[in-house]
C-alpha angles and dihedrals in degrees: 000000000000090000093059091045090053088058098039112144124187110248094010114139112222117236088228098053126090104245105175095247098312114146114263122225120223117266111257091239088057088050092049094049092047091052090048091052089053092045095051091045091054093044087053090051091238122144123226090247093051094049094044091050092050092054097039103250135107120267087240089060091051089050089054090051092048090048094042092239085128126027117243114235121227091249093050092047086052090052093047091048092048092048092051093043096239132117115259089243088068088077092058099044109125094014109142109258091022098086119135136190094249124074121241115255113263120261116256111264112231137157093279093057090045090052092048090051093048122094090247092051092048091050092049093048093047090053094045092052089056091058123094109263092246092053090047089054091052092047089051091050090050093051091048091051092049089050091051091049091050091048091051091046092051092046090057088062095233117160120259090211089081092057124091118250112272117262109262096198095232115155135183 
């Protein structure tokens, strides 16, 4: 019972309550686990389509898990954890009422984390957060498309000497 009280939201209809046909909102624990699945997937540099394919579901179903539109079964959570190479408990770390005496293992430090921690990364994130969510989504899609183009270009073995120097962003 303490668990549900820790997540109590005013006006939230419980999934267990008879509500006369009113739409039910996802339980906060389901939202939390879904967000953790998405976070671990992105930290692992795995797309929704790749993860979904590896566990035998559609990417739409994975989206529903990540957005808590559908609950993740224990067996599916096990498959997701196995595919991403993390323990199932990773998806519950930090969940209210799930605290333990031991500290979670540190995340692996890689170039993405180093970039985010850099001054340039912080400036970029600060400016992205100020954008409207729809615009942020479009910027993200643009960056992904550019990354795919560069990957294809590099795979073709073409020389970078023919390319113009990258824009350094210096003004003034």
